[in-house]
VOFIDREN-23043 format. One record per residue (C-alpha): x, y, z. Coordinates in steps of 0.1 Angstrom, whole numbers. Layout:
BEGIN
[[X,Y,Z]]
...
END
This chain:
BEGIN
[[0,0,0]]
[[13,35,-9]]
[[29,52,21]]
[[4,81,19]]
[[-28,60,14]]
[[-28,39,45]]
[[-25,68,70]]
[[-52,87,52]]
[[-75,58,51]]
[[-68,49,88]]
[[-74,85,98]]
[[-107,86,79]]
[[-120,53,95]]
[[-111,66,129]]
[[-131,98,124]]
[[-161,78,111]]
[[-158,55,141]]
[[-156,84,166]]
[[-187,99,151]]
[[-205,66,154]]
[[-194,61,190]]
[[-207,96,199]]
[[-241,86,184]]
[[-243,55,205]]
[[-251,78,234]]
[[-282,91,215]]
[[-296,58,201]]
[[-333,67,204]]
[[-329,101,186]]
[[-306,86,159]]
[[-330,58,152]]
[[-360,81,150]]
[[-342,105,127]]
[[-332,77,104]]
[[-368,64,101]]
[[-385,98,96]]
[[-359,109,70]]
[[-363,76,51]]
[[-401,79,51]]
[[-400,115,38]]
[[-377,105,9]]
[[-396,73,1]]
[[-432,86,5]]
[[-439,91,-32]]
[[-428,56,-43]]
[[-455,32,-53]]
[[-454,13,-20]]
[[-450,46,-1]]
[[-483,58,-16]]
[[-500,25,-9]]
[[-490,26,28]]
[[-495,64,32]]
[[-460,71,44]]
[[-466,108,39]]
[[-490,108,69]]
[[-467,90,92]]
[[-450,114,117]]
[[-440,91,146]]
[[-425,57,153]]
[[-458,46,169]]
[[-477,55,138]]
[[-452,36,117]]
[[-456,5,138]]
[[-494,8,137]]
[[-498,13,100]]
[[-470,-7,84]]
[[-472,-45,87]]
[[-443,-69,96]]
[[-437,-88,63]]
[[-413,-115,50]]
[[-396,-114,16]]
[[-425,-131,-2]]
[[-447,-100,3]]
[[-420,-79,-15]]
[[-413,-104,-43]]
[[-440,-90,-68]]
[[-424,-56,-64]]
[[-388,-68,-69]]
[[-399,-88,-100]]
[[-412,-56,-115]]
[[-379,-38,-107]]
[[-361,-67,-124]]
[[-381,-60,-155]]
[[-371,-24,-155]]
[[-399,-5,-137]]
[[-388,24,-115]]
[[-401,42,-84]]
[[-416,10,-71]]
[[-398,5,-38]]
[[-371,33,-40]]
[[-372,68,-55]]
[[-336,65,-65]]
[[-325,45,-95]]
[[-317,8,-87]]
[[-280,4,-97]]
[[-277,-33,-87]]
[[-298,-62,-74]]
[[-284,-82,-46]]
[[-291,-119,-51]]
[[-291,-140,-19]]
[[-273,-173,-21]]
[[-303,-195,-15]]
[[-281,-218,7]]
[[-307,-218,35]]
[[-338,-210,15]]
[[-351,-197,-18]]
[[-332,-169,-36]]
[[-342,-133,-31]]
[[-336,-100,-51]]
[[-327,-69,-30]]
[[-327,-35,-47]]
[[-295,-15,-42]]
[[-293,22,-48]]
[[-264,46,-43]]
[[-281,59,-11]]
[[-285,23,2]]
[[-249,15,-6]]
[[-236,47,11]]
[[-255,39,43]]
[[-239,4,44]]
[[-204,17,35]]
[[-205,39,66]]
[[-208,8,87]]
[[-179,-8,69]]
[[-157,23,75]]
[[-168,23,112]]
[[-157,-13,116]]
[[-123,-6,100]]
[[-119,22,125]]
[[-127,-1,154]]
[[-103,-27,140]]
[[-74,-1,136]]
[[-78,9,172]]
[[-81,-26,184]]
[[-49,-36,166]]
[[-30,-6,179]]
[[-38,-15,215]]
[[-23,-50,208]]
[[8,-36,191]]
[[-4,-49,158]]
[[-7,-30,125]]
[[-35,-26,100]]
[[-24,-32,64]]
[[-29,-51,32]]
[[-51,-81,32]]
[[-61,-112,12]]
[[-97,-118,0]]
[[-109,-144,-25]]
[[-145,-134,-33]]
[[-156,-133,-69]]
[[-163,-99,-85]]
[[-182,-113,-114]]
[[-220,-104,-115]]
[[-244,-131,-126]]
[[-260,-111,-154]]
[[-281,-82,-164]]
[[-319,-78,-161]]
[[-342,-69,-190]]
[[-342,-34,-175]]
[[-304,-32,-178]]
[[-296,-36,-141]]
[[-267,-59,-131]]
[[-275,-85,-106]]
[[-255,-109,-85]]
[[-244,-117,-50]]
[[-241,-89,-24]]
[[-203,-91,-20]]
[[-199,-87,-58]]
[[-218,-55,-57]]
[[-199,-42,-27]]
[[-165,-49,-42]]
[[-174,-36,-77]]
[[-190,-4,-64]]
[[-162,2,-39]]
[[-134,-9,-62]]
[[-112,23,-58]]
[[-113,19,-20]]
[[-109,-18,-17]]
[[-82,-23,-43]]
[[-60,0,-21]]
[[-63,-27,6]]
[[-57,-59,-13]]
[[-24,-76,-13]]
[[-32,-88,-48]]
[[-45,-72,-80]]
[[-83,-67,-84]]
[[-80,-89,-115]]
[[-73,-119,-93]]
[[-109,-119,-82]]
[[-122,-123,-117]]
[[-117,-160,-125]]
[[-149,-180,-125]]
[[-133,-212,-113]]
[[-131,-212,-75]]
[[-98,-231,-72]]
[[-81,-209,-99]]
[[-93,-177,-81]]
[[-80,-189,-48]]
[[-47,-199,-63]]
[[-39,-166,-80]]
[[-50,-146,-50]]
[[-26,-167,-28]]
[[1,-165,-54]]
[[1,-127,-57]]
[[-4,-122,-19]]
[[26,-145,-12]]
[[49,-118,-27]]
[[42,-96,3]]
[[57,-110,34]]
[[42,-81,54]]
[[6,-88,46]]
[[-16,-81,76]]
[[-50,-96,72]]
[[-73,-123,57]]
[[-110,-119,51]]
[[-138,-144,42]]
[[-175,-144,47]]
[[-175,-175,69]]
[[-148,-192,90]]
[[-151,-224,70]]
[[-140,-204,39]]
[[-108,-192,57]]
[[-100,-228,66]]
[[-105,-237,30]]
[[-81,-210,18]]
[[-55,-222,44]]
[[-60,-257,30]]
[[-53,-246,-5]]
[[-21,-229,7]]
[[-10,-262,22]]
[[-21,-284,-7]]
[[-6,-264,-35]]
[[25,-252,-17]]
[[50,-267,-42]]
[[31,-252,-72]]
[[29,-218,-56]]
[[66,-218,-47]]
[[75,-229,-82]]
[[55,-201,-98]]
[[70,-175,-74]]
[[105,-188,-83]]
[[100,-189,-121]]
[[76,-161,-126]]
[[49,-184,-141]]
[[13,-190,-134]]
[[4,-227,-133]]
[[-8,-238,-167]]
[[-32,-264,-152]]
[[-54,-236,-137]]
[[-88,-232,-153]]
[[-83,-195,-162]]
[[-101,-176,-189]]
[[-75,-166,-215]]
[[-82,-128,-211]]
[[-78,-130,-173]]
[[-47,-151,-176]]
[[-32,-125,-199]]
[[-41,-97,-175]]
[[-25,-115,-146]]
[[7,-125,-165]]
[[13,-88,-174]]
[[13,-80,-137]]
[[35,-110,-126]]
[[72,-116,-124]]
[[96,-139,-106]]
[[103,-136,-68]]
[[131,-161,-63]]
[[141,-148,-29]]
[[106,-150,-15]]
[[103,-185,-31]]
[[134,-196,-12]]
[[120,-183,21]]
[[88,-203,16]]
[[108,-234,5]]
[[127,-232,38]]
[[95,-230,58]]
[[81,-259,39]]
[[112,-280,45]]
[[112,-271,82]]
[[75,-274,90]]
[[64,-299,63]]
[[36,-275,52]]
[[28,-238,46]]
[[3,-221,70]]
[[-8,-185,69]]
[[8,-176,102]]
[[42,-189,91]]
[[43,-174,56]]
[[30,-141,68]]
[[46,-137,102]]
[[32,-102,106]]
[[-4,-114,102]]
[[-24,-91,125]]
[[-60,-103,120]]
[[-85,-125,102]]
[[-120,-112,96]]
[[-150,-134,93]]
[[-185,-140,106]]
[[-189,-145,143]]
[[-220,-159,161]]
[[-241,-188,149]]
[[-220,-218,141]]
[[-187,-199,139]]
[[-173,-211,172]]
[[-173,-247,160]]
[[-148,-237,132]]
[[-128,-213,153]]
[[-115,-243,173]]
[[-94,-253,143]]
[[-80,-217,137]]
[[-49,-220,160]]
[[-35,-248,138]]
[[-34,-224,108]]
[[-35,-189,123]]
[[-18,-192,157]]
[[-30,-166,181]]
[[-41,-141,153]]
[[-71,-122,165]]
[[-105,-129,148]]
[[-125,-98,139]]
[[-162,-100,130]]
[[-163,-67,110]]
[[-200,-64,104]]
[[-230,-87,109]]
[[-248,-83,76]]
[[-268,-100,49]]
[[-278,-91,13]]
[[-308,-72,28]]
[[-291,-51,55]]
[[-262,-44,78]]
[[-273,-51,113]]
[[-243,-44,136]]
[[-207,-35,138]]
[[-180,-52,159]]
[[-162,-29,183]]
[[-132,-52,190]]
[[-114,-83,180]]
[[-121,-117,196]]
[[-156,-107,207]]
[[-190,-119,197]]
[[-211,-89,208]]
[[-216,-63,180]]
[[-231,-28,182]]
[[-264,-23,165]]
[[-258,-3,133]]
[[-281,25,142]]
[[-271,47,112]]
[[-277,19,86]]
[[-313,11,93]]
[[-342,14,117]]
[[-345,-17,139]]
[[-372,-34,159]]
[[-370,-64,181]]
[[-398,-90,184]]
[[-398,-107,219]]
[[-401,-145,220]]
[[-437,-144,233]]
[[-447,-125,201]]
[[-430,-148,176]]
[[-462,-165,166]]
[[-484,-134,166]]
[[-499,-122,133]]
[[-492,-86,143]]
[[-464,-88,168]]
[[-457,-61,193]]
[[-421,-49,190]]
[[-395,-32,212]]
[[-371,-5,202]]
[[-333,-6,205]]
[[-334,11,239]]
[[-361,-12,253]]
[[-345,-46,249]]
[[-331,-66,278]]
[[-297,-83,282]]
[[-300,-121,280]]
[[-332,-121,260]]
[[-335,-134,224]]
[[-354,-115,198]]
[[-364,-117,161]]
[[-348,-88,143]]
[[-368,-65,120]]
[[-352,-39,97]]
[[-363,-9,77]]
[[-337,6,54]]
[[-330,22,20]]
[[-335,-10,1]]
[[-372,-1,2]]
[[-382,-29,27]]
[[-401,-19,58]]
[[-403,-38,91]]
[[-386,-66,71]]
[[-385,-100,89]]
[[-353,-118,77]]
[[-359,-146,102]]
[[-327,-140,122]]
[[-328,-147,160]]
[[-303,-126,180]]
[[-295,-124,216]]
[[-288,-91,234]]
[[-256,-96,254]]
[[-250,-61,267]]
[[-250,-24,258]]
[[-224,-2,242]]
[[-232,32,258]]
[[-270,32,250]]
[[-269,9,220]]
[[-275,-28,223]]
[[-247,-54,217]]
[[-262,-83,198]]
[[-251,-118,187]]
[[-266,-138,159]]
[[-278,-171,173]]
[[-298,-189,145]]
[[-323,-185,117]]
[[-358,-190,129]]
[[-374,-220,114]]
[[-340,-237,113]]
[[-349,-262,140]]
[[-349,-300,141]]
[[-374,-321,160]]
[[-381,-358,166]]
[[-411,-349,188]]
[[-414,-311,187]]
[[-383,-304,210]]
[[-370,-278,185]]
[[-332,-283,186]]
[[-315,-253,170]]
[[-282,-248,153]]
[[-271,-229,183]]
[[-278,-259,206]]
[[-260,-282,182]]
[[-230,-260,178]]
[[-226,-255,216]]
[[-226,-293,220]]
[[-202,-302,192]]
[[-178,-274,202]]
[[-177,-288,238]]
[[-172,-324,225]]
[[-142,-314,204]]
[[-126,-300,236]]
[[-136,-329,258]]
[[-123,-355,235]]
[[-95,-334,220]]
[[-105,-344,185]]
[[-110,-317,158]]
[[-138,-324,134]]
[[-139,-314,97]]
[[-176,-308,101]]
[[-209,-322,114]]
[[-246,-323,107]]
[[-275,-337,128]]
[[-302,-354,109]]
[[-330,-378,118]]
[[-332,-416,111]]
[[-356,-431,86]]
[[-382,-459,88]]
[[-388,-455,125]]
[[-421,-444,142]]
[[-400,-422,165]]
[[-368,-409,149]]
[[-334,-412,163]]
[[-310,-382,162]]
[[-281,-391,138]]
[[-249,-374,148]]
[[-230,-373,115]]
[[-193,-363,118]]
[[-162,-362,96]]
[[-129,-362,115]]
[[-103,-337,105]]
[[-74,-352,84]]
[[-52,-375,105]]
[[-75,-376,135]]
[[-91,-407,151]]
[[-119,-410,178]]
[[-107,-436,203]]
[[-139,-440,223]]
[[-169,-432,200]]
[[-195,-446,224]]
[[-183,-423,251]]
[[-184,-394,226]]
[[-221,-403,218]]
[[-231,-406,254]]
[[-215,-372,261]]
[[-234,-357,232]]
[[-267,-370,246]]
[[-259,-355,281]]
[[-247,-322,266]]
[[-277,-318,244]]
[[-300,-323,274]]
[[-281,-295,292]]
[[-284,-272,262]]
[[-320,-279,252]]
[[-346,-282,280]]
[[-372,-297,258]]
[[-349,-324,247]]
[[-340,-330,283]]
[[-376,-334,293]]
[[-385,-359,265]]
[[-352,-379,263]]
[[-353,-399,297]]
[[-388,-413,290]]
[[-377,-423,256]]
[[-401,-400,238]]
[[-369,-392,219]]
[[-349,-424,215]]
[[-312,-427,219]]
[[-290,-408,194]]
[[-267,-426,170]]
[[-232,-416,159]]
[[-222,-419,123]]
[[-186,-414,113]]
[[-184,-404,76]]
[[-156,-411,52]]
[[-130,-384,46]]
[[-142,-359,20]]
[[-179,-362,28]]
[[-185,-326,35]]
[[-164,-316,5]]
[[-190,-336,-15]]
[[-218,-317,2]]
[[-201,-284,-6]]
[[-197,-294,-43]]
[[-234,-303,-44]]
[[-242,-267,-33]]
[[-219,-253,-60]]
[[-237,-273,-86]]
[[-270,-259,-73]]
[[-256,-224,-81]]
[[-246,-213,-46]]
[[-214,-191,-50]]
[[-183,-204,-33]]
[[-179,-173,-12]]
[[-213,-179,3]]
[[-209,-216,10]]
[[-226,-227,42]]
[[-250,-255,50]]
[[-272,-264,79]]
[[-257,-282,108]]
[[-292,-296,116]]
[[-316,-308,90]]
[[-351,-324,90]]
[[-343,-336,54]]
[[-336,-373,59]]
[[-320,-374,25]]
[[-296,-345,31]]
[[-266,-368,34]]
[[-278,-394,10]]
[[-250,-412,-9]]
[[-222,-404,16]]
[[-201,-433,28]]
[[-206,-442,65]]
[[-175,-458,79]]
[[-191,-467,112]]
[[-224,-464,131]]
[[-222,-464,169]]
[[-252,-469,192]]
[[-256,-466,230]]
[[-263,-498,250]]
[[-300,-489,255]]
[[-305,-486,217]]
[[-320,-519,207]]
[[-342,-507,178]]
[[-338,-525,145]]
[[-342,-504,114]]
[[-368,-518,90]]
END
């Protein structure tokens, strides 16, 4: 990074952060101002006229007159925008349509305007300011980083609007800013083939021994990038030494030509990496970039399960959550590294919280940001410049504290993402807590896991499907299964009530063959889920979800005498 760019960028992010921190003392006023400003600007859109936004002057009037709605209620409007109609949801021109990945449901189209993008960019700059200060207090430095997301949109609508995944839009519209931060050329993000893109991003980033950070949407994707570094170490070193780009990569000819014009030999750096490979037997991010200061990825939900494997690749490198966001909205900003609580993004949207006792109500009563209680879980609603109002994304969050007068929240799970043998509603949060504890108790890292239900039984057994990390073995699988049963009873009260009387029969452990979860990920790619958005449920009521995968061993508890039929 140019010597003058980094200080200027860091100074800017710290000013933006300081302004945000000041506003966290005025949460109620900031939220009200955001909402009323949005309503004035959007009152003459088609939906704004339908709902009479012009007449709404207070938050209470807004909650009385505007319904809580899921995406399906907005779909007829977004389809018209897709066809080229304007002033439907937003008065500003739609410059891009975010397409959700569909990895946990059907795909959605979210209108993006410059005003919407600006409101979200402010949260990103704020998070960078928090990161810069957090690193400074730990005697670490902010600097260039590695990212492997694609920047290729999926296509163009009949109305001439580009559409694709949210990260594509963010990177393309913020290209000038972000390319200042990358340790590799922007063109390395263009290859359509996932492996080729990861390889060239790693290759160019390896030139810079002082690289400071790595970013991926989800922890699993950072582990995959680290795995690529390990697997293709010899090829990467050879290309660094000779100034080549591996001819076996599936690179479009135009992109290969662009990259080759920016590439040359780095024999000294190649020798450094060869020495590390000879000494360690592999390359890991922490060894090849000894100044690595942070990795940034999603926190909350199932993240802790993957974080247990981070020290093997990243040492004690701090993990930063950056922002908690989706294609539809940015919800919160992380104020520090190695923390799960994030500050509600009060300048990026108007937020309401649905208490648990209102989750099944047709017209739920909501709380405002200043009214929530620590330790309680809520369904999160957002109103923002995408043109969605009181939008129910389905996320369940927990309030874990306050930052001044603004709630600190943690994503727990997606509502509806539960598994039941007899209505006990085990969530992904329950499952992740248990599997994280089991890894620690038995000192055995897992590649991944998924809980499913058995077939052909009147009352279904829980199937605990695990794949061991490479080179690992589970010496006492029956003890592992028994501990799973006890820990799930501790985590889920409903499971605990029904399990002793055998309303829920004994769980079973299935050890899957190496590469099983790679097969699942490939299935998602073939369904059209982008590699930068890869995630899959760790609980599933779909009894065919793992169909076709090889089971090396099935373990049962002594009490389990049922015979499948």
